[in-house]
N, C-alpha and C positions, 0 to 999 in steps of 0.2 A: 728978731733974728740976730744971732750972734755973728759978728763980723768974721768973714773968711778971707784969707789971702788967696791969691790965684793958685798957689801950690796945693793947699789943702782942698781947694775946690776940685782940682784935677783928681786927687786921690779919692775923693768922696763921690764925685759925680761923673768921672770919665767913663766912656762907653765900655771899657774893659775892666773897670774897677769891681772888685768883689764886694765893695761896701755900698754901692750906689742904690741898692734897694732897701737899705736900712731905714727904719722910721726916723723922722726928722729929729725927735728927741734924742735918739741914740747917736745920731750924727753930731749933735751939739755936744754930747759927752766927749766924743772923740776930738772935736775942735778944741774944747777946753783943756783936754789932757794930751796935747801933742806938742812937740817942739819941731822947729824947722832948722835943718842944717844944710849948708852948702859945702860941696867938696870939689876941689880942683882935679884935673886929670891926673890919674895915677895916685891919688890920695886914698889912704886906707879909711874905710868907714867903720869896720870893727875887725879885730884880730882873732885868729884862732886861739882859744884859751881864755878870751875875755868872758866876763859874766854877763848874761843876757839881761837887759833892762827894759826891752820893749820889742815891738814889731815895726819893721821899716816898710815904708811905701815910697817907691821911686816916683817923684812928681815930674822930673825932667832929666834927660841925660841917659846914660847907659852904665850898667854895673856888671862886673864879673865876680863870681864866687869861686874861690880856689881852695884846694887842700894841698898841704905839703906832703910830697912823696919821698921816695928813697933818695938820699943824698941831698935833701933840701930842695929838690926840684918841684915847682908848683904845677898842679894839674887843675885846669879850669873845669869845674863840674856843672856850672850853671851860668847863663847869661840872663840878666834882668832888663826888661824894657819898661817904659813908663806905665804907671798904675799897677805894676807888679809888687807883690808883697814878698819880703824875705826876712830871714832872721827869726822866723817863728818857731822852728823846731826847738831851739834851745830855750826860748821863752816858755813854751808849753811844757817842756820836761823839767824846767828849773835847773838845767845844766849849763855848762859853759859852751860857747860856740866851738863847733868842731871844724869850722872853715873860716876863711878870711874874705871879706867883701871889699872890693876896690873900685873906684870910679874909673870907667873907661874914657870918660870925657867929663867936662864940667857938669855937675849933677846937683839937683835939689831934692832933698829927701825929708819926708814927714816921719817922725818917730812917735809912735803911739805908746803911751806909758803902759807897762806890763800889767799892773794890777787891774786897771780899768778895762783894758782890752779883754782880759780873761773873764771879768765879770760880764762883759758884753756877750761873750761867747756862751756863757751859762744862761743868760736871759734870752738869747736868740738862737733857737735850735736850727733855724734856716741858715744863718750865717755859719754855725758850727758844721753843718752838713756841707756847705760850700767849701769850707776850709779843708774838711776831710777829703772831699773829691779832688781838690787842688793838690793836696799832699799825696794822694794815691796816684794821681797823674804824674807828679814829679818823680815818685818812686819808680813807676813804670818806665819813664824816660831814662832815669839813671841806670836802671837794670839793663835796658837795651843798649845804652851807651857803653856800659861796662863790657858787655859781650862784644860789641863792635870794636872797641879800642884794644881788646886783647886778641881778637881772632881775625880781623880784617887786615889786609896788606896796606901799605902806606897810601897807595892811590885811593883805596876804598875809604880809609879813615879821613883823608883830607876832603874827599868829595862829600862825605857825610857832614863834616864840619861846616863846609860852605852852605850846605842845605839847611843845617841848623841855624846858621846866621840869617839866611834868607827867611826861614819860617818864623824866626823870633822877631826880626827887625823890619822885614819887608824890603821893598825896593824904593829907590828914588823915583822921581816923576817919569824917568825914561823907561821904567818897567824892566830894567836890566841890572842897574847898579845896586848892589847890596847896601842898604842904609845903615852900615856900620863899618867904620874905618879902623879896623883892628891892626895892630902891628904883626909882623911876621912871627915874632916871639909868642904873642898871644894865640895866633892861629896854630902854631906848633903845639902850644900847651893844651889847646882845645882838642887837638888831634892825637895827643900822646906820641909825639915824635920830636926829633931835634929840629932846631930852627933851620939848619942847612938842608935837611930833608924836605921841610915845608917849602922853602924857597925853590928847591930843585923841582919838586912836584908841581908847584904852581906854574913854573916856567913850562913844564911839559904840557899841562892843561892849556896854557896859552898857545903853545906851538900847534896844538891839535884843534885850535879854535873852539874850545869848550868854554873858555873864559877869556876876558881881556883885562889887562892890568894897567892901571894909571896911578902910580904911587901906591897909596894904601887903598885906593878904590878898586873894587873887584866887580866886573860885569859878568853876568852869566849869559853866555851866548847860545849855549845848547843845553837846556835844562834836562831834556830827556836822556842825553848821553851822560850827564853828571849823575843823574838818578840811577842810571844803569850801572855805572862804575861803583857807586855807593852800595847798591844792592848786591852786586856780584862780589864785592870786597876785594 
């Protein structure tokens, strides 16, 4: 058995890992052809325009994926939770990254070398199918978000973003506090609005007892009402 550090163990054996059902020999190939990188909060993992060298697996922490919009304003297009893969589109197409990945908090990431990962996909049709399903699901999510962020009003967009954070990262032990402490700027970027509008709308939700605010902590007090606001837009 090849030695595995705790981070690669999470990426290969975690309950939400796409790689956990691989044969042991193929897991060993990934272990031998990966590197481990640590990133501080707000540190860039890869830049839009960089050449793809592999596929990334988040072992611990949280990551946001952003694209630069009009006037240099960043738009958050994805949030990555532990065991999630990212950076694979550019790897598979052989193109440059069309987005930037940044650590939302201190994060550890396993980087699987491009050539060996592609060989693994060719040898393992089951893994290839899982990758395709994941990519299809992400495309559906992105399409739905595009419609939401262009057609919903501010309240609907912010409500949806809070639900995205909840569904991605879950709750703390109290079952109410979203397990992701994002800045107001990031919440605004996720919701396609200005920071001042995000702050004002959060305060309105708090006044209506839909949420409770404690610094960067956000508690959802009335999920049904939040879901209704998101649905009605």
